[in-house]
Backbone as a chain_set.jsonl record, in Angstrom:
{"seq": "MRPSGQNTQAVRCLKLYKRVTEATQTTRYGPFLSSLAIEFNVSPRQLRRDVCALQAAGEQFYVEGCRIVRGVK", "coords": {"N": [[-22.147, -2.031, -16.761], [-21.345, -3.337, -13.704], [-18.421, -3.667, -11.706], [-17.372, -6.665, -10.014], [-17.521, -7.314, -6.443], [-15.05, -8.278, -5.545], [-13.255, -7.476, -7.553], [-13.505, -4.717, -7.285], [-12.407, -4.381, -4.753], [-9.755, -5.18, -5.288], [-8.968, -3.191, -7.064], [-9.117, -0.946, -5.388], [-7.136, -1.667, -3.523], [-4.908, -1.68, -5.187], [-4.753, 1.033, -5.929], [-4.32, 2.104, -3.399], [-1.787, 0.969, -2.634], [-0.169, 1.952, -4.648], [-0.212, 4.654, -4.027], [0.925, 4.538, -1.495], [3.478, 3.655, -2.16], [4.393, 5.881, -3.583], [4.336, 7.694, -1.473], [6.344, 6.743, 0.191], [8.63, 7.669, -0.883], [9.329, 9.939, 0.348], [10.756, 11.198, 3.436], [9.249, 11.565, 5.732], [6.596, 9.987, 6.221], [4.831, 8.693, 7.882], [2.463, 9.858, 9.236], [0.965, 10.307, 6.927], [0.54, 7.711, 5.993], [-1.161, 6.759, 7.973], [-3.505, 8.326, 7.609], [-4.115, 7.57, 5.023], [-4.594, 4.848, 5.32], [-6.955, 4.908, 6.816], [-8.641, 6.126, 4.967], [-8.78, 4.115, 3.018], [-9.845, 2.096, 4.454], [-8.315, 0.142, 5.87], [-6.137, -1.438, 8.278], [-4.311, 0.952, 9.997], [-2.025, 0.444, 11.538], [-1.13, -2.081, 10.607], [-0.651, -1.522, 7.903], [1.371, 0.432, 8.077], [3.326, -1.072, 9.403], [3.892, -3.097, 7.515], [4.911, -1.621, 5.295], [7.028, -0.192, 6.476], [8.642, -2.301, 7.325], [9.433, -3.425, 4.902], [10.901, -1.267, 3.853], [12.891, -0.94, 5.826], [14.337, -3.222, 5.514], [15.511, -2.643, 3.203], [14.242, -3.333, 0.931], [13.084, -3.579, -2.409], [9.9, -3.009, -3.814], [6.81, -3.87, -5.413], [3.508, -3.568, -6.839], [1.241, -6.197, -7.177], [-1.663, -7.32, -8.385], [-3.596, -7.249, -5.585], [-1.615, -7.199, -3.728], [1.467, -6.466, -1.993], [4.54, -7.017, -3.383], [7.744, -8.323, -2.955], [10.781, -7.329, -4.523], [11.888, -6.502, -7.887], [9.991, -5.456, -10.556]], "CA": [[-21.734, -3.258, -16.082], [-20.632, -3.021, -12.463], [-17.405, -4.661, -11.342], [-17.714, -7.481, -8.852], [-16.95, -6.827, -5.197], [-13.642, -8.655, -5.449], [-12.508, -6.594, -8.443], [-13.504, -3.393, -6.672], [-11.424, -4.455, -3.667], [-8.425, -5.236, -5.892], [-8.681, -1.856, -7.602], [-8.844, -0.074, -4.239], [-5.832, -2.045, -2.984], [-3.895, -1.233, -6.133], [-4.627, 2.483, -5.761], [-3.728, 2.328, -2.083], [-0.366, 0.657, -2.603], [0.527, 2.906, -5.522], [-0.049, 5.889, -3.262], [1.893, 4.263, -0.429], [4.79, 3.622, -2.797], [4.756, 7.273, -3.822], [4.557, 8.354, -0.181], [7.584, 6.291, 0.813], [9.756, 8.377, -1.477], [9.661, 11.017, 1.276], [11.273, 10.668, 4.698], [8.231, 11.659, 6.791], [5.338, 9.539, 5.629], [4.024, 7.993, 8.871], [1.112, 10.417, 9.347], [0.271, 10.107, 5.655], [0.085, 6.317, 5.949], [-2.317, 6.613, 8.863], [-4.704, 8.887, 6.981], [-4.398, 6.761, 3.841], [-5.18, 3.593, 5.79], [-8.337, 5.197, 7.18], [-9.361, 6.374, 3.717], [-8.993, 2.863, 2.297], [-10.461, 1.143, 5.373], [-7.411, -0.934, 6.281], [-5.54, -1.146, 9.573], [-3.133, 1.824, 9.886], [-0.876, -0.212, 12.155], [-0.645, -3.126, 9.715], [-0.117, -0.883, 6.703], [2.652, 1.05, 8.419], [4.274, -2.137, 9.721], [4.301, -3.746, 6.269], [5.745, -0.739, 4.479], [8.268, 0.095, 7.2], [9.469, -3.511, 7.317], [10.035, -3.516, 3.567], [11.914, -0.224, 3.705], [13.992, -1.188, 6.747], [15.129, -4.308, 4.937], [16.066, -2.167, 1.952], [13.591, -4.088, -0.136], [12.297, -2.974, -3.475], [8.625, -3.701, -3.885], [5.865, -3.411, -6.423], [2.156, -4.046, -6.61], [0.733, -7.221, -8.091], [-3.023, -7.558, -7.917], [-3.821, -6.436, -4.387], [-0.564, -7.531, -2.765], [2.804, -5.894, -2.156], [5.453, -8.111, -3.703], [9.149, -7.937, -2.876], [11.552, -7.503, -5.753], [11.741, -5.494, -8.93], [9.175, -6.023, -11.636]], "C": [[-20.909, -2.892, -14.86], [-19.586, -4.079, -12.182], [-17.841, -5.452, -10.118], [-17.051, -6.899, -7.605], [-15.47, -7.109, -5.077], [-12.785, -7.759, -6.342], [-12.418, -5.189, -7.876], [-12.466, -3.344, -5.56], [-10.001, -4.436, -4.237], [-8.028, -3.871, -6.442], [-8.355, -0.894, -6.472], [-7.476, -0.385, -3.647], [-4.711, -1.55, -3.897], [-3.667, 0.267, -6.004], [-3.936, 2.81, -4.446], [-2.222, 2.111, -2.125], [0.445, 1.501, -3.571], [0.79, 4.195, -4.763], [0.939, 5.706, -2.119], [3.302, 4.268, -1.001], [5.279, 5.037, -3.085], [5.105, 7.971, -2.51], [5.903, 7.972, 0.421], [8.819, 6.887, 0.158], [10.176, 9.555, -0.595], [10.11, 10.404, 2.596], [10.227, 10.665, 5.802], [6.88, 11.267, 6.227], [4.435, 8.811, 6.611], [2.608, 8.541, 9.014], [0.3, 10.226, 8.063], [-0.257, 8.682, 5.566], [-1.144, 6.116, 6.82], [-3.588, 7.14, 8.209], [-5.095, 8.071, 5.749], [-5.061, 5.445, 4.24], [-6.651, 3.788, 6.165], [-9.181, 5.389, 5.924], [-9.706, 5.081, 2.999], [-9.525, 1.745, 3.19], [-9.588, -0.093, 5.615], [-6.776, -0.519, 7.606], [-4.306, -0.252, 9.402], [-1.878, 1.161, 10.435], [-0.275, -1.254, 11.22], [-0.016, -2.53, 8.455], [1.255, -0.287, 6.978], [3.71, -0.014, 8.685], [4.797, -2.8, 8.443], [5.273, -2.889, 5.472], [7.069, -0.455, 5.162], [9.203, -1.113, 7.21], [10.156, -3.68, 5.968], [11.157, -2.498, 3.411], [13.124, -0.492, 4.586], [14.915, -2.275, 6.214], [15.778, -3.883, 3.624], [15.453, -2.853, 0.748], [12.978, -3.163, -1.178], [10.959, -3.696, -3.457], [7.75, -3.089, -4.96], [4.514, -4.039, -6.137], [1.794, -5.09, -7.649], [-0.647, -7.602, -7.593], [-3.308, -6.657, -6.739], [-2.799, -6.775, -3.311], [0.674, -6.685, -3.03], [3.748, -7.075, -2.354], [6.88, -7.589, -3.621], [9.836, -8.185, -4.209], [11.317, -6.358, -6.711], [11.0, -6.131, -10.084], [9.911, -5.924, -12.953]], "O": [[-19.89, -2.211, -14.973], [-19.833, -5.266, -12.394], [-18.596, -4.951, -9.284], [-16.131, -6.087, -7.704], [-14.714, -6.282, -4.568], [-11.706, -7.329, -5.933], [-11.376, -4.541, -7.973], [-11.727, -2.367, -5.443], [-9.137, -3.737, -3.707], [-6.881, -3.449, -6.299], [-7.415, -0.107, -6.582], [-6.731, 0.532, -3.303], [-3.687, -1.059, -3.423], [-2.524, 0.724, -5.973], [-3.074, 3.687, -4.387], [-1.459, 2.977, -1.697], [1.63, 1.741, -3.337], [1.879, 4.762, -4.844], [1.706, 6.617, -1.809], [4.218, 4.824, -0.395], [6.446, 5.353, -2.855], [6.058, 8.748, -2.448], [6.535, 8.789, 1.091], [9.938, 6.635, 0.603], [11.261, 10.107, -0.776], [9.872, 9.222, 2.846], [10.303, 9.847, 6.719], [6.106, 12.125, 5.803], [3.365, 8.347, 6.218], [1.645, 7.78, 8.925], [-0.911, 10.01, 8.115], [-1.381, 8.465, 5.113], [-2.064, 5.387, 6.447], [-4.628, 6.483, 8.248], [-6.282, 7.904, 5.467], [-5.985, 4.984, 3.57], [-7.491, 2.939, 5.868], [-10.297, 4.877, 5.83], [-10.792, 4.953, 2.434], [-9.645, 0.598, 2.759], [-10.069, -1.225, 5.57], [-6.876, 0.642, 8.002], [-3.351, -0.65, 8.734], [-0.796, 1.298, 9.865], [0.943, -1.312, 11.053], [1.033, -2.989, 8.002], [2.191, -0.48, 6.202], [4.853, 0.119, 8.248], [5.998, -3.036, 8.306], [6.32, -3.361, 5.03], [8.118, -0.472, 4.519], [10.42, -0.959, 7.112], [11.332, -4.039, 5.907], [12.23, -2.818, 2.901], [14.26, -0.297, 4.154], [16.125, -2.244, 6.439], [16.505, -4.659, 3.004], [16.066, -2.942, -0.316], [12.429, -2.109, -0.858], [10.899, -4.878, -3.117], [7.934, -1.939, -5.358], [4.394, -4.931, -5.297], [2.01, -4.897, -8.845], [-0.786, -8.148, -6.498], [-3.27, -5.433, -6.868], [-3.082, -6.654, -2.119], [0.902, -6.241, -4.155], [3.742, -8.021, -1.566], [7.186, -6.526, -4.161], [9.51, -9.13, -4.928], [10.642, -5.38, -6.392], [11.349, -7.223, -10.533], [9.389, -6.347, -13.985]]}, "num_chains": 1, "name": "protein.A"}
């Protein structure tokens, strides 16, 4: 049984944001975000902007479905 296109997208997003979360534990993750964005076929600029904005605000975040959610789960 093959997953639907939407489920496949959600799984890819979940993997992407888990890896981004791991990457942001280091201080130099900009180049990594760019390559990760290309790998997952999302905009590198948007991905970097979202993650950097969360970090700059000192926000905690976690993954829910295929979204980044502010707060602590």
